[in-house]
ROKEVO-125420 format. One record per residue: x, y, z of N, C-alpha, C in turn; residue number from 1. Coordinates in Angstrom, 3 decimals, decimal comma. Layout:
N
@n_u:X	n_v:Y	n_w:Z	ca_u:X	ca_v:Y	ca_w:Z	c_u:X	c_v:Y	c_w:Z	k:NUM $
...
//
This chain:
156
@n_u:0,853	n_v:-1,170	n_w:0,000	ca_u:0,000	ca_v:0,000	ca_w:0,000	c_u:0,899	c_v:1,233	c_w:0,000	k:1 $
@n_u:0,556	n_v:2,192	n_w:-0,829	ca_u:1,336	ca_v:3,420	ca_w:-0,965	c_u:0,922	c_v:4,426	c_w:0,111	k:2 $
@n_u:1,914	n_v:5,094	n_w:0,691	ca_u:1,662	ca_v:6,132	ca_w:1,689	c_u:0,917	c_v:7,293	c_w:1,034	k:3 $
@n_u:-0,144	n_v:7,733	n_w:1,677	ca_u:-0,993	ca_v:8,809	ca_w:1,154	c_u:-0,223	c_v:10,124	c_w:1,013	k:4 $
@n_u:0,669	n_v:10,401	n_w:1,944	ca_u:1,366	ca_v:11,687	ca_w:1,987	c_u:2,737	c_v:11,657	c_w:1,324	k:5 $
@n_u:3,327	n_v:10,478	n_w:1,213	ca_u:4,645	ca_v:10,314	ca_w:0,599	c_u:4,559	c_v:9,174	c_w:-0,412	k:6 $
@n_u:4,163	n_v:9,467	n_w:-1,647	ca_u:3,910	ca_v:8,420	ca_w:-2,644	c_u:5,104	c_v:7,528	c_w:-2,965	k:7 $
@n_u:6,319	n_v:7,943	n_w:-2,570	ca_u:7,488	ca_v:7,071	ca_w:-2,817	c_u:7,617	c_v:5,993	c_w:-1,743	k:8 $
@n_u:6,854	n_v:6,120	n_w:-0,657	ca_u:6,983	ca_v:5,187	ca_w:0,473	c_u:5,834	c_v:4,185	c_w:0,506	k:9 $
@n_u:6,190	n_v:2,987	n_w:0,872	ca_u:5,201	ca_v:1,932	ca_w:1,101	c_u:4,820	c_v:1,930	c_w:2,578	k:10 $
@n_u:3,576	n_v:1,660	n_w:2,849	ca_u:3,147	ca_v:1,432	ca_w:4,225	c_u:3,553	c_v:0,011	c_w:4,567	k:11 $
@n_u:4,157	n_v:-0,185	n_w:5,732	ca_u:4,720	ca_v:-1,480	ca_w:6,106	c_u:3,930	c_v:-2,114	c_w:7,248	k:12 $
@n_u:4,288	n_v:-3,357	n_w:7,554	ca_u:3,615	ca_v:-4,093	ca_w:8,626	c_u:3,671	c_v:-3,322	c_w:9,940	k:13 $
@n_u:4,801	n_v:-2,703	n_w:10,261	ca_u:4,921	ca_v:-1,964	ca_w:11,523	c_u:3,925	c_v:-0,805	c_w:11,606	k:14 $
@n_u:3,606	n_v:-0,210	n_w:10,469	ca_u:2,600	ca_v:0,860	ca_w:10,442	c_u:1,219	c_v:0,293	c_w:10,762	k:15 $
@n_u:0,919	n_v:-0,865	n_w:10,185	ca_u:-0,343	ca_v:-1,547	ca_w:10,476	c_u:-0,391	c_v:-1,945	c_w:11,946	k:16 $
@n_u:0,686	n_v:-2,510	n_w:12,450	ca_u:0,748	ca_v:-2,940	ca_w:13,847	c_u:0,524	c_v:-1,748	c_w:14,793	k:17 $
@n_u:1,193	n_v:-0,631	n_w:14,531	ca_u:1,015	ca_v:0,550	ca_w:15,380	c_u:-0,433	c_v:1,016	c_w:15,347	k:18 $
@n_u:-1,048	n_v:1,010	n_w:14,183	ca_u:-2,434	ca_v:1,439	ca_w:14,044	c_u:-3,363	c_v:0,524	c_w:14,830	k:19 $
@n_u:-3,149	n_v:-0,785	n_w:14,750	ca_u:-3,973	ca_v:-1,739	ca_w:15,508	c_u:-3,755	c_v:-1,571	c_w:17,016	k:20 $
@n_u:-2,528	n_v:-1,324	n_w:17,410	ca_u:-2,211	ca_v:-1,071	ca_w:18,814	c_u:-2,965	c_v:0,159	c_w:19,319	k:21 $
@n_u:-2,990	n_v:1,215	n_w:18,516	ca_u:-3,688	ca_v:2,430	ca_w:18,932	c_u:-5,207	c_v:2,228	c_w:18,961	k:22 $
@n_u:-5,737	n_v:1,440	n_w:18,041	ca_u:-7,168	ca_v:1,123	ca_w:18,074	c_u:-7,491	c_v:0,477	c_w:19,418	k:23 $
@n_u:-6,664	n_v:-0,471	n_w:19,830	ca_u:-6,875	ca_v:-1,173	ca_w:21,106	c_u:-6,780	c_v:-0,206	c_w:22,284	k:24 $
@n_u:-5,778	n_v:0,659	n_w:22,293	ca_u:-5,612	ca_v:1,631	ca_w:23,391	c_u:-6,815	c_v:2,554	c_w:23,504	k:25 $
@n_u:-7,246	n_v:3,093	n_w:22,380	ca_u:-8,362	ca_v:4,040	ca_w:22,386	c_u:-9,641	c_v:3,339	c_w:22,840	k:26 $
@n_u:-9,882	n_v:2,136	n_w:22,313	ca_u:-11,095	ca_v:1,395	ca_w:22,690	c_u:-11,105	c_v:1,096	c_w:24,189	k:27 $
@n_u:-9,971	n_v:0,694	n_w:24,731	ca_u:-9,904	ca_v:0,414	ca_w:26,178	c_u:-10,150	c_v:1,675	c_w:26,991	k:28 $
@n_u:-9,526	n_v:2,759	n_w:26,585	ca_u:-9,679	ca_v:4,022	ca_w:27,306	c_u:-11,142	c_v:4,460	c_w:27,334	k:29 $
@n_u:-11,832	n_v:4,293	n_w:26,222	ca_u:-13,212	ca_v:4,751	ca_w:26,102	c_u:-14,252	c_v:3,725	c_w:26,552	k:30 $
@n_u:-13,797	n_v:2,530	n_w:26,899	ca_u:-14,714	ca_v:1,433	ca_w:27,246	c_u:-15,665	c_v:1,156	c_w:26,078	k:31 $
@n_u:-15,074	n_v:1,039	n_w:24,903	ca_u:-15,810	ca_v:0,733	ca_w:23,681	c_u:-15,204	c_v:-0,504	c_w:23,042	k:32 $
@n_u:-15,938	n_v:-1,095	n_w:22,131	ca_u:-15,381	ca_v:-2,179	ca_w:21,317	c_u:-14,512	c_v:-1,559	c_w:20,225	k:33 $
@n_u:-13,559	n_v:-2,347	n_w:19,752	ca_u:-12,661	ca_v:-1,865	ca_w:18,703	c_u:-13,430	c_v:-1,432	c_w:17,462	k:34 $
@n_u:-14,503	n_v:-2,153	n_w:17,125	ca_u:-15,263	ca_v:-1,826	ca_w:15,906	c_u:-15,874	c_v:-0,422	c_w:15,997	k:35 $
@n_u:-16,196	n_v:0,038	n_w:17,205	ca_u:-16,706	ca_v:1,393	ca_w:17,367	c_u:-15,645	c_v:2,403	c_w:16,924	k:36 $
@n_u:-14,423	n_v:2,204	n_w:17,386	ca_u:-13,331	ca_v:3,117	ca_w:17,032	c_u:-13,107	c_v:3,092	c_w:15,523	k:37 $
@n_u:-13,027	n_v:1,893	n_w:14,960	ca_u:-12,772	ca_v:1,743	ca_w:13,523	c_u:-13,876	c_v:2,394	c_w:12,698	k:38 $
@n_u:-15,116	n_v:2,111	n_w:13,020	ca_u:-16,232	ca_v:2,641	ca_w:12,232	c_u:-16,437	c_v:4,138	c_w:12,440	k:39 $
@n_u:-16,124	n_v:4,633	n_w:13,631	ca_u:-16,263	ca_v:6,070	ca_w:13,890	c_u:-15,213	c_v:6,879	c_w:13,131	k:40 $
@n_u:-14,025	n_v:6,337	n_w:13,016	ca_u:-12,956	ca_v:7,055	ca_w:12,306	c_u:-13,128	c_v:6,908	c_w:10,796	k:41 $
@n_u:-13,406	n_v:5,716	n_w:10,319	ca_u:-13,691	ca_v:5,499	ca_w:8,904	c_u:-12,462	c_v:5,267	c_w:8,035	k:42 $
@n_u:-12,741	n_v:4,796	n_w:6,829	ca_u:-11,703	ca_v:4,375	ca_w:5,887	c_u:-10,738	c_v:5,504	c_w:5,539	k:43 $
@n_u:-11,260	n_v:6,647	n_w:5,108	ca_u:-10,396	ca_v:7,743	ca_w:4,652	c_u:-9,441	c_v:8,212	c_w:5,741	k:44 $
@n_u:-9,963	n_v:8,344	n_w:6,944	ca_u:-9,107	ca_v:8,803	ca_w:8,045	c_u:-8,108	c_v:7,735	c_w:8,467	k:45 $
@n_u:-8,479	n_v:6,461	n_w:8,357	ca_u:-7,498	ca_v:5,412	ca_w:8,670	c_u:-6,384	c_v:5,387	c_w:7,634	k:46 $
@n_u:-6,702	n_v:5,707	n_w:6,401	ca_u:-5,650	ca_v:5,812	ca_w:5,388	c_u:-4,678	c_v:6,925	c_w:5,786	k:47 $
@n_u:-5,194	n_v:8,042	n_w:6,262	ca_u:-4,350	ca_v:9,134	ca_w:6,757	c_u:-3,531	c_v:8,671	c_w:7,970	k:48 $
@n_u:-4,194	n_v:8,025	n_w:8,940	ca_u:-3,506	ca_v:7,628	ca_w:10,177	c_u:-2,424	c_v:6,584	c_w:9,924	k:49 $
@n_u:-2,703	n_v:5,612	n_w:9,078	ca_u:-1,691	ca_v:4,584	ca_w:8,817	c_u:-0,534	c_v:5,179	c_w:8,002	k:50 $
@n_u:-0,834	n_v:6,190	n_w:7,188	ca_u:0,220	ca_v:6,877	ca_w:6,438	c_u:1,108	c_v:7,708	c_w:7,358	k:51 $
@n_u:0,566	n_v:8,142	n_w:8,484	ca_u:1,320	ca_v:8,939	ca_w:9,471	c_u:1,902	c_v:8,086	c_w:10,598	k:52 $
@n_u:1,733	n_v:6,786	n_w:10,530	ca_u:2,115	ca_v:5,917	ca_w:11,646	c_u:3,589	c_v:6,039	c_w:12,021	k:53 $
@n_u:4,466	n_v:6,171	n_w:11,054	ca_u:5,896	ca_v:6,290	ca_w:11,367	c_u:6,167	c_v:7,518	c_w:12,242	k:54 $
@n_u:5,491	n_v:8,610	n_w:11,957	ca_u:5,665	ca_v:9,832	ca_w:12,757	c_u:4,931	c_v:9,715	c_w:14,084	k:55 $
@n_u:3,710	n_v:9,180	n_w:14,066	ca_u:2,927	ca_v:9,057	ca_w:15,302	c_u:3,576	c_v:8,088	c_w:16,284	k:56 $
@n_u:4,302	n_v:7,122	n_w:15,749	ca_u:4,978	ca_v:6,142	ca_w:16,600	c_u:6,014	c_v:6,803	c_w:17,506	k:57 $
@n_u:6,536	n_v:7,937	n_w:17,081	ca_u:7,548	ca_v:8,664	ca_w:17,867	c_u:6,923	c_v:9,516	c_w:18,967	k:58 $
@n_u:5,623	n_v:9,702	n_w:18,920	ca_u:4,920	ca_v:10,506	ca_w:19,915	c_u:4,588	c_v:9,662	c_w:21,149	k:59 $
@n_u:4,247	n_v:10,330	n_w:22,218	ca_u:3,770	ca_v:9,653	ca_w:23,421	c_u:2,427	c_v:8,996	c_w:23,088	k:60 $
@n_u:2,278	n_v:7,686	n_w:23,333	ca_u:1,016	ca_v:7,010	ca_w:22,994	c_u:-0,207	c_v:7,636	c_w:23,665	k:61 $
@n_u:-0,036	n_v:8,180	n_w:24,861	ca_u:-1,160	ca_v:8,840	ca_w:25,529	c_u:-1,617	c_v:10,069	c_w:24,751	k:62 $
@n_u:-0,660	n_v:10,786	n_w:24,158	ca_u:-1,007	ca_v:11,957	ca_w:23,361	c_u:-1,692	c_v:11,552	c_w:22,055	k:63 $
@n_u:-1,197	n_v:10,498	n_w:21,427	ca_u:-1,803	ca_v:10,011	ca_w:20,183	c_u:-3,220	c_v:9,535	c_w:20,466	k:64 $
@n_u:-3,382	n_v:8,815	n_w:21,564	ca_u:-4,707	ca_v:8,334	ca_w:21,986	c_u:-5,668	c_v:9,508	c_w:22,159	k:65 $
@n_u:-5,229	n_v:10,545	n_w:22,841	ca_u:-6,089	ca_v:11,709	ca_w:23,075	c_u:-6,383	c_v:12,454	c_w:21,773	k:66 $
@n_u:-5,388	n_v:12,498	n_w:20,902	ca_u:-5,578	ca_v:13,115	ca_w:19,587	c_u:-6,700	c_v:12,406	c_w:18,833	k:67 $
@n_u:-6,680	n_v:11,076	n_w:18,803	ca_u:-7,730	ca_v:10,319	ca_w:18,111	c_u:-9,097	c_v:10,603	c_w:18,749	k:68 $
@n_u:-9,144	n_v:10,582	n_w:20,070	ca_u:-10,420	ca_v:10,784	ca_w:20,782	c_u:-10,983	c_v:12,177	c_w:20,482	k:69 $
@n_u:-10,128	n_v:13,182	n_w:20,554	ca_u:-10,582	ca_v:14,558	ca_w:20,329	c_u:-10,919	c_v:14,824	c_w:18,864	k:70 $
@n_u:-10,009	n_v:14,459	n_w:17,967	ca_u:-10,205	ca_v:14,774	ca_w:16,549	c_u:-11,387	c_v:14,038	c_w:15,925	k:71 $
@n_u:-11,649	n_v:12,835	n_w:16,390	ca_u:-12,735	ca_v:12,042	ca_w:15,800	c_u:-13,975	c_v:12,012	c_w:16,687	k:72 $
@n_u:-13,947	n_v:12,835	n_w:17,742	ca_u:-15,105	ca_v:12,992	ca_w:18,638	c_u:-15,650	c_v:11,642	c_w:19,114	k:73 $
@n_u:-14,722	n_v:10,808	n_w:19,576	ca_u:-15,084	ca_v:9,482	ca_w:20,069	c_u:-15,641	c_v:9,611	c_w:21,482	k:74 $
@n_u:-16,646	n_v:8,822	n_w:21,781	ca_u:-17,360	ca_v:8,939	ca_w:23,056	c_u:-17,163	c_v:7,715	c_w:23,933	k:75 $
@n_u:-17,325	n_v:7,938	n_w:25,229	ca_u:-17,248	ca_v:6,859	ca_w:26,220	c_u:-18,384	c_v:5,872	c_w:26,017	k:76 $
@n_u:-18,096	n_v:4,614	n_w:26,349	ca_u:-19,114	ca_v:3,575	ca_w:26,285	c_u:-19,181	c_v:2,837	c_w:27,605	k:77 $
@n_u:-19,678	n_v:1,615	n_w:27,582	ca_u:-19,798	ca_v:0,845	ca_w:28,822	c_u:-19,268	c_v:-0,579	c_w:28,677	k:78 $
@n_u:-18,415	n_v:-0,825	n_w:27,692	ca_u:-17,810	ca_v:-2,141	ca_w:27,504	c_u:-16,391	c_v:-2,107	c_w:28,059	k:79 $
@n_u:-16,160	n_v:-2,838	n_w:29,130	ca_u:-14,825	ca_v:-2,876	ca_w:29,719	c_u:-14,186	c_v:-4,218	c_w:29,405	k:80 $
@n_u:-13,273	n_v:-4,211	n_w:28,460	ca_u:-12,626	ca_v:-5,443	ca_w:28,016	c_u:-11,795	c_v:-6,081	c_w:29,130	k:81 $
@n_u:-11,407	n_v:-5,285	n_w:30,119	ca_u:-10,578	ca_v:-5,807	ca_w:31,215	c_u:-11,411	c_v:-6,383	c_w:32,361	k:82 $
@n_u:-12,721	n_v:-6,333	n_w:32,247	ca_u:-13,603	ca_v:-6,899	ca_w:33,265	c_u:-13,739	c_v:-8,397	c_w:32,997	k:83 $
@n_u:-12,868	n_v:-9,178	n_w:33,627	ca_u:-12,805	ca_v:-10,617	ca_w:33,372	c_u:-13,006	c_v:-11,401	c_w:34,662	k:84 $
@n_u:-13,311	n_v:-12,668	n_w:34,506	ca_u:-13,394	ca_v:-13,586	ca_w:35,630	c_u:-11,960	c_v:-13,951	c_w:36,020	k:85 $
@n_u:-11,534	n_v:-13,561	n_w:37,197	ca_u:-10,142	ca_v:-13,769	ca_w:37,608	c_u:-9,754	c_v:-15,235	c_w:37,721	k:86 $
@n_u:-10,728	n_v:-16,112	n_w:37,865	ca_u:-10,428	ca_v:-17,544	ca_w:37,903	c_u:-10,136	c_v:-18,084	c_w:36,505	k:87 $
@n_u:-10,676	n_v:-17,449	n_w:35,488	ca_u:-10,463	ca_v:-17,900	ca_w:34,114	c_u:-9,329	c_v:-17,155	c_w:33,426	k:88 $
@n_u:-9,151	n_v:-15,908	n_w:33,773	ca_u:-8,146	ca_v:-15,070	ca_w:33,106	c_u:-7,223	c_v:-14,467	c_w:34,150	k:89 $
@n_u:-6,061	n_v:-15,070	n_w:34,293	ca_u:-5,099	ca_v:-14,566	ca_w:35,272	c_u:-4,388	c_v:-13,318	c_w:34,770	k:90 $
@n_u:-4,228	n_v:-13,226	n_w:33,456	ca_u:-3,489	ca_v:-12,113	ca_w:32,864	c_u:-4,345	c_v:-11,469	c_w:31,782	k:91 $
@n_u:-4,421	n_v:-10,161	n_w:31,807	ca_u:-5,079	ca_v:-9,410	ca_w:30,737	c_u:-3,982	c_v:-8,987	c_w:29,768	k:92 $
@n_u:-4,100	n_v:-9,363	n_w:28,498	ca_u:-3,027	ca_v:-9,036	ca_w:27,547	c_u:-2,902	c_v:-7,525	c_w:27,336	k:93 $
@n_u:-1,689	n_v:-7,098	n_w:27,119	ca_u:-1,410	ca_v:-5,679	ca_w:26,883	c_u:-1,940	c_v:-5,261	c_w:25,514	k:94 $
@n_u:-2,222	n_v:-3,977	n_w:25,344	ca_u:-2,658	ca_v:-3,497	ca_w:24,031	c_u:-1,663	c_v:-3,814	c_w:22,912	k:95 $
@n_u:-0,365	n_v:-3,857	n_w:23,246	ca_u:0,631	ca_v:-4,206	ca_w:22,224	c_u:0,424	c_v:-5,631	c_w:21,732	k:96 $
@n_u:0,130	n_v:-6,540	n_w:22,638	ca_u:-0,120	ca_v:-7,948	ca_w:22,280	c_u:-1,342	c_v:-8,067	c_w:21,381	k:97 $
@n_u:-2,430	n_v:-7,433	n_w:21,774	ca_u:-3,670	ca_v:-7,527	ca_w:20,994	c_u:-3,519	c_v:-6,797	c_w:19,664	k:98 $
@n_u:-2,795	n_v:-5,696	n_w:19,649	ca_u:-2,518	ca_v:-5,010	ca_w:18,383	c_u:-1,813	c_v:-5,923	c_w:17,404	k:99 $
@n_u:-0,861	n_v:-6,699	n_w:17,908	ca_u:-0,140	ca_v:-7,638	ca_w:17,040	c_u:-1,047	c_v:-8,768	c_w:16,578	k:100 $
@n_u:-1,930	n_v:-9,258	n_w:17,447	ca_u:-2,872	ca_v:-10,312	ca_w:17,062	c_u:-3,719	c_v:-9,838	c_w:15,884	k:101 $
@n_u:-4,254	n_v:-8,632	n_w:15,994	ca_u:-5,112	ca_v:-8,104	ca_w:14,924	c_u:-4,315	c_v:-7,801	c_w:13,658	k:102 $
@n_u:-3,121	n_v:-7,248	n_w:13,788	ca_u:-2,306	ca_v:-6,956	ca_w:12,604	c_u:-1,981	c_v:-8,242	c_w:11,850	k:103 $
@n_u:-1,626	n_v:-9,288	n_w:12,574	ca_u:-1,323	ca_v:-10,567	ca_w:11,923	c_u:-2,565	c_v:-11,170	c_w:11,280	k:104 $
@n_u:-3,713	n_v:-11,039	n_w:11,942	ca_u:-4,955	ca_v:-11,557	ca_w:11,363	c_u:-5,274	c_v:-10,823	c_w:10,057	k:105 $
@n_u:-5,065	n_v:-9,540	n_w:10,028	ca_u:-5,303	ca_v:-8,764	ca_w:8,807	c_u:-4,380	c_v:-9,248	c_w:7,692	k:106 $
@n_u:-3,109	n_v:-9,377	n_w:7,990	ca_u:-2,126	ca_v:-9,834	ca_w:6,995	c_u:-2,453	c_v:-11,249	c_w:6,517	k:107 $
@n_u:-2,757	n_v:-12,132	n_w:7,461	ca_u:-2,987	ca_v:-13,541	ca_w:7,130	c_u:-4,255	c_v:-13,780	c_w:6,328	k:108 $
@n_u:-5,179	n_v:-12,820	n_w:6,318	ca_u:-6,457	ca_v:-13,032	ca_w:5,629	c_u:-6,700	c_v:-12,022	c_w:4,503	k:109 $
@n_u:-5,688	n_v:-11,228	n_w:4,173	ca_u:-5,861	ca_v:-10,210	ca_w:3,129	c_u:-6,040	c_v:-10,840	c_w:1,758	k:110 $
@n_u:-6,968	n_v:-10,276	n_w:1,007	ca_u:-7,135	ca_v:-10,675	ca_w:-0,386	c_u:-6,098	c_v:-9,982	c_w:-1,256	k:111 $
@n_u:-5,914	n_v:-10,471	n_w:-2,469	ca_u:-4,877	ca_v:-9,922	ca_w:-3,353	c_u:-5,161	c_v:-8,477	c_w:-3,773	k:112 $
@n_u:-6,412	n_v:-8,069	n_w:-3,758	ca_u:-6,760	ca_v:-6,708	ca_w:-4,170	c_u:-7,059	c_v:-5,801	c_w:-2,980	k:113 $
@n_u:-6,768	n_v:-6,291	n_w:-1,794	ca_u:-7,064	ca_v:-5,547	ca_w:-0,582	c_u:-5,821	c_v:-4,807	c_w:-0,108	k:114 $
@n_u:-6,018	n_v:-3,694	n_w:0,591	ca_u:-4,899	ca_v:-3,002	ca_w:1,227	c_u:-5,097	c_v:-3,063	c_w:2,743	k:115 $
@n_u:-4,160	n_v:-2,491	n_w:3,487	ca_u:-4,220	ca_v:-2,574	ca_w:4,949	c_u:-5,485	c_v:-1,941	c_w:5,521	k:116 $
@n_u:-5,905	n_v:-0,825	n_w:4,977	ca_u:-7,094	ca_v:-0,153	ca_w:5,507	c_u:-8,340	c_v:-0,989	c_w:5,230	k:117 $
@n_u:-8,426	n_v:-1,583	n_w:4,042	ca_u:-9,536	ca_v:-2,503	ca_w:3,756	c_u:-9,547	c_v:-3,635	c_w:4,784	k:118 $
@n_u:-8,358	n_v:-4,154	n_w:5,078	ca_u:-8,236	ca_v:-5,242	ca_w:6,049	c_u:-8,673	c_v:-4,817	c_w:7,443	k:119 $
@n_u:-8,305	n_v:-3,617	n_w:7,854	ca_u:-8,729	ca_v:-3,099	ca_w:9,164	c_u:-10,247	c_v:-3,061	c_w:9,229	k:120 $
@n_u:-10,872	n_v:-2,490	n_w:8,211	ca_u:-12,329	ca_v:-2,349	ca_w:8,207	c_u:-13,010	c_v:-3,726	c_w:8,202	k:121 $
@n_u:-12,467	n_v:-4,659	n_w:7,449	ca_u:-13,062	ca_v:-5,999	ca_w:7,333	c_u:-12,925	c_v:-6,777	c_w:8,640	k:122 $
@n_u:-11,717	n_v:-6,861	n_w:9,161	ca_u:-11,465	ca_v:-7,699	ca_w:10,336	c_u:-12,163	c_v:-7,154	c_w:11,579	k:123 $
@n_u:-12,026	n_v:-5,876	n_w:11,837	ca_u:-12,611	ca_v:-5,322	ca_w:13,062	c_u:-14,138	c_v:-5,325	c_w:13,052	k:124 $
@n_u:-14,742	n_v:-5,553	n_w:11,904	ca_u:-16,197	ca_v:-5,648	ca_w:11,830	c_u:-16,691	c_v:-7,083	c_w:11,764	k:125 $
@n_u:-15,796	n_v:-8,035	n_w:11,956	ca_u:-16,181	ca_v:-9,446	ca_w:11,936	c_u:-16,534	c_v:-9,921	c_w:13,345	k:126 $
@n_u:-17,440	n_v:-10,872	n_w:13,423	ca_u:-17,875	ca_v:-11,407	ca_w:14,726	c_u:-16,754	c_v:-12,080	c_w:15,502	k:127 $
@n_u:-15,697	n_v:-12,505	n_w:14,817	ca_u:-14,598	ca_v:-13,187	ca_w:15,517	c_u:-13,946	c_v:-12,275	c_w:16,556	k:128 $
@n_u:-14,088	n_v:-10,972	n_w:16,378	ca_u:-13,521	ca_v:-10,013	ca_w:17,351	c_u:-14,123	c_v:-10,210	c_w:18,734	k:129 $
@n_u:-15,397	n_v:-10,589	n_w:18,788	ca_u:-16,034	ca_v:-10,820	ca_w:20,087	c_u:-15,350	c_v:-11,971	c_w:20,831	k:130 $
@n_u:-14,879	n_v:-12,960	n_w:20,086	ca_u:-14,173	ca_v:-14,087	ca_w:20,705	c_u:-12,749	c_v:-13,691	c_w:21,076	k:131 $
@n_u:-12,057	n_v:-13,036	n_w:20,165	ca_u:-10,678	ca_v:-12,606	ca_w:20,445	c_u:-10,653	c_v:-11,668	c_w:21,641	k:132 $
@n_u:-11,650	n_v:-10,796	n_w:21,745	ca_u:-11,696	ca_v:-9,811	ca_w:22,824	c_u:-12,302	c_v:-10,341	c_w:24,117	k:133 $
@n_u:-12,633	n_v:-11,608	n_w:24,154	ca_u:-13,119	ca_v:-12,234	ca_w:25,390	c_u:-11,913	c_v:-12,866	c_w:26,081	k:134 $
@n_u:-11,355	n_v:-12,156	n_w:27,037	ca_u:-10,133	ca_v:-12,625	ca_w:27,688	c_u:-10,382	c_v:-13,766	c_w:28,676	k:135 $
@n_u:-11,649	n_v:-14,146	n_w:28,861	ca_u:-11,958	ca_v:-15,329	ca_w:29,666	c_u:-11,659	c_v:-16,615	c_w:28,897	k:136 $
@n_u:-11,506	n_v:-16,513	n_w:27,602	ca_u:-11,090	ca_v:-17,665	ca_w:26,805	c_u:-9,680	c_v:-17,381	c_w:26,296	k:137 $
@n_u:-9,118	n_v:-18,290	n_w:25,573	ca_u:-7,714	ca_v:-18,126	ca_w:25,185	c_u:-7,532	c_v:-17,912	c_w:23,687	k:138 $
@n_u:-8,538	n_v:-17,447	n_w:22,994	ca_u:-8,439	ca_v:-17,299	ca_w:21,539	c_u:-7,269	c_v:-16,407	c_w:21,137	k:139 $
@n_u:-7,031	n_v:-15,334	n_w:21,866	ca_u:-5,972	ca_v:-14,391	ca_w:21,498	c_u:-4,579	c_v:-14,992	c_w:21,656	k:140 $
@n_u:-4,452	n_v:-16,088	n_w:22,445	ca_u:-3,165	ca_v:-16,748	ca_w:22,636	c_u:-2,852	c_v:-17,767	c_w:21,548	k:141 $
@n_u:-3,824	n_v:-18,098	n_w:20,733	ca_u:-3,608	ca_v:-19,097	ca_w:19,682	c_u:-2,591	c_v:-18,567	c_w:18,668	k:142 $
@n_u:-1,869	n_v:-19,484	n_w:18,018	ca_u:-0,953	ca_v:-19,036	ca_w:16,958	c_u:-1,729	c_v:-18,314	c_w:15,854	k:143 $
@n_u:-1,068	n_v:-17,406	n_w:15,171	ca_u:-1,764	ca_v:-16,574	ca_w:14,175	c_u:-2,431	c_v:-17,404	c_w:13,084	k:144 $
@n_u:-1,824	n_v:-18,538	n_w:12,690	ca_u:-2,454	ca_v:-19,340	ca_w:11,645	c_u:-3,744	c_v:-19,988	c_w:12,135	k:145 $
@n_u:-3,847	n_v:-20,287	n_w:13,417	ca_u:-5,076	ca_v:-20,852	ca_w:13,981	c_u:-6,170	c_v:-19,790	c_w:13,997	k:146 $
@n_u:-5,816	n_v:-18,575	n_w:14,387	ca_u:-6,788	ca_v:-17,475	ca_w:14,400	c_u:-7,254	c_v:-17,184	c_w:12,983	k:147 $
@n_u:-6,332	n_v:-17,193	n_w:12,014	ca_u:-6,701	ca_v:-16,943	ca_w:10,615	c_u:-7,637	c_v:-18,033	c_w:10,098	k:148 $
@n_u:-7,358	n_v:-19,286	n_w:10,446	ca_u:-8,254	ca_v:-20,374	ca_w:10,021	c_u:-9,625	c_v:-20,246	c_w:10,651	k:149 $
@n_u:-9,667	n_v:-19,865	n_w:11,906	ca_u:-10,947	ca_v:-19,666	ca_w:12,589	c_u:-11,721	c_v:-18,534	c_w:11,926	k:150 $
@n_u:-11,024	n_v:-17,473	n_w:11,564	ca_u:-11,658	ca_v:-16,357	ca_w:10,874	c_u:-12,285	c_v:-16,844	c_w:9,564	k:151 $
@n_u:-11,509	n_v:-17,589	n_w:8,790	ca_u:-12,000	ca_v:-18,067	ca_w:7,493	c_u:-13,117	c_v:-19,092	c_w:7,640	k:152 $
@n_u:-13,125	n_v:-19,818	n_w:8,757	ca_u:-14,167	ca_v:-20,824	ca_w:8,996	c_u:-15,419	c_v:-20,214	c_w:9,624	k:153 $
@n_u:-15,334	n_v:-18,973	n_w:10,032	ca_u:-16,475	ca_v:-18,315	ca_w:10,626	c_u:-16,545	c_v:-18,423	c_w:12,145	k:154 $
@n_u:-15,477	n_v:-18,866	n_w:12,769	ca_u:-15,427	ca_v:-18,924	ca_w:14,230	c_u:-14,511	c_v:-20,037	c_w:14,719	k:155 $
@n_u:-14,279	n_v:-20,042	n_w:15,994	ca_u:-13,407	ca_v:-21,050	ca_w:16,613	c_u:-14,149	c_v:-22,350	c_w:16,827	k:156 $
//
């Protein structure tokens, strides 16, 4: 995928990973599902954000998170992904871990005519996210090829 602002540059996996990481951070902060963040920001703005990922990566993540919330007028919700049964989930994965899970799922399931932003919109709007984001189960710990197969099969 070509960078929107610098046509000589390709958008790379690390740009996708950073974008997925920030989606997770913003969603957790707002107590929203990831799909809310993705759909509220939209395709065009994600193309801008992923094109700026190399620069945004150098910023304080808290500032980038607040920038997304303010600029896209994202609102608080009532879904707390960290509200888990402590007997089933001893550890809540970090946003970096979940960002990588989603970035790999996007890469592993991309069509030949799809770009990273298309993949973001497709994956984050799939029902499999409800399973991946349920930390009472272990779906997010599965190897990326298992998650990709589950996605293609329509669930775990």
